Steps between C-alpha positions, in 0.01 A plus 500: 500500500682233293370149558775270627528188285660181627661426163685833490682442828845346547537222747672746736195726483262209550698404809422848639134464410487174699660667799244779502211258465377599157171346379507313165214570260450225244247600230322187366311530174460281195461517121170403350227631267277779630257527213547687172566840666769434763859377473586144609740657753217673688554312830873547511467869403257555788735308733805708397310832512341424834835387650659832411207700646502284813877553539452878475236488773727291724777757457265772624445292810869445558486126418801364303390280211659335199292422190599180316448425128137412412401141453359510149387140448274281711199270499182577307194274462438342161202724427731789418758286324269445203626841378868581422713675757524273803837326558362280780688371805340210683404557864773289656780646290378850579467435873846342512644796313353755738598287798863486375510879465366552853714222640817649358409851626462362850831323476662830398366650822179680400221440748209709358377402151180631337357323195263710291213284374397657167346201330198315638617143426804553728331580829496147649848421353666805666334419831626144479852642457447725803420190710792301364751775568362538855535126554857482374642821647261644759487809275155646430449656161208712374278515195321822391254529211439853357157398382393423852676796663344743255167318502311752710594791264424286195156406632424865569611635163430219250234544232450132431277367784624144457871591520789337327635145502735505197565776248207718609469843659765458776786356298430719201495808723838399654665464158343824377681664793829306485541437123226690314660454154451123522116505544303451177185688588351428160483133597286557814197275533250422772419163340645316801384733778452297815156337519557194723331442834692715750411269791709228335796719401774399734360167620490395133756605236366788291652329195253216540195721567529707185656432158708767325516571129762773511733376776381748763258499795384853545415826315794724402280765341469693827876497579697819557856591589366702790346189649822301457702777667259530792485125565876441474585805715256383770651151486851639533414715804324210674763250399779721638318512833498119511870488411590754769335291764656183353840662502473612862351185657728235643417163340 
């Protein structure tokens, strides 16, 4: 199945997509350092790869979707900006940008928009946009995060008991599956494997609980392409089920 991309359609074709109630998928990543072993485009590569896999699963379920171009730049905390590779966008500019995209899609006539949250610092910003779009238009958008949707499979298969926050087993496995030639395995290190108090992770920012010397929070040495494939496939199947219900429900 060929993924249907928004940018490859004419306005006439998009008009038909609006009439049949196609769901928009907007992959949202960013560009930032991911240690010495991963490319700075890790988040946007995962966003783009996951969007394609998700669209294929939606096609199997008979749900019409259009995949938009990936958002490659966003907000990152200063802790990762001490290394090269992070063209940073402040939170308000980023939120306004995503809002304007969603706002214009609604004005075109699209009523179902799914934002893929593939960078941890964007979660609250995308949810704020969801609320603002609902307030302005009465249109209810959706956010999906592959890390959460594939979390059960990851927890079952991972080798690192502490898991991955940034540049560790999960993200490295995803890139080993999606773009293996870009992973520098000779640069693997467990120097910044997660050691911080797990009870405080979440209520307190991990970045404050543990310092990093390499730019990562996790252990990439246990990563495999097989793990990346399993997690992303599981996330695509589950995400497509969410989108099918979202497509069918009257909001």
